[in-house]
C-alpha positions in Angstrom: -4.4 -64.4 -6.5 -1.5 -62.2 -7.2 0.5 -62.8 -10.5 4.1 -63.3 -9.6 6.4 -61.9 -12.3 9.2 -64.3 -13.3 12.7 -63.5 -14.5 15.3 -65.7 -16.1 18.8 -66.2 -14.7 21.6 -68.6 -15.4 22.6 -70.9 -12.6 25.7 -73.0 -13.1 25.2 -72.8 -16.9 21.5 -73.7 -16.9 18.6 -71.4 -17.4 16.3 -71.0 -14.4 13.1 -69.1 -13.8 12.7 -67.4 -10.5 10.4 -64.8 -9.0 11.3 -61.1 -9.4 13.0 -59.6 -6.3 14.4 -63.1 -5.3 17.4 -62.7 -3.1 20.6 -64.9 -3.3 20.3 -66.1 0.3 16.8 -67.5 -0.5 18.1 -69.2 -3.7 20.9 -70.9 -1.7 18.4 -71.9 1.0 15.8 -73.2 -1.5 18.6 -75.3 -3.3 19.6 -76.7 0.1 23.2 -75.8 -0.5 25.5 -75.8 2.6 26.7 -72.2 2.6 29.9 -72.9 4.4 31.1 -75.3 1.7 30.6 -73.2 -1.4 31.8 -70.0 -3.1 29.2 -67.9 -4.9 29.9 -65.9 -7.9 27.4 -63.3 -9.4 28.3 -62.0 -12.8 32.0 -63.0 -12.4 32.3 -61.5 -9.0 32.8 -63.5 -5.8 30.2 -62.5 -3.2 30.6 -61.8 0.5 28.5 -64.4 2.2 27.6 -61.9 4.9 25.8 -59.7 2.3 23.8 -62.4 0.5 20.5 -61.3 2.2 20.9 -57.8 0.6 21.5 -58.9 -3.0 18.4 -59.1 -5.3 18.8 -61.1 -8.5 18.1 -59.4 -11.7 17.1 -60.6 -15.2 19.9 -62.4 -17.0 22.2 -62.5 -13.9 24.7 -65.3 -14.1 25.3 -67.3 -10.9 28.0 -69.9 -10.4 28.0 -71.9 -7.2 31.2 -73.8 -6.6 31.5 -76.6 -4.0 34.8 -77.0 -2.1 36.0 -80.5 -2.2 38.6 -81.8 0.2 41.3 -84.2 -0.8 45.0 -84.7 -0.9 
């Protein structure tokens, strides 16, 4: 069995262990987050949702996922 190397990231202020070479779109999918209702920030930069499948997470990356809430 292959040993999968883990890295640590920060997701919404909490430490999280993920596999090396994990991509943001997989993270969003695994967390079951509705992509149309969130903004995703990586290291204080808002990401283009069309490019999520290209972005690999690196050790100590900081991800903030902000949900849009309707109201009035």
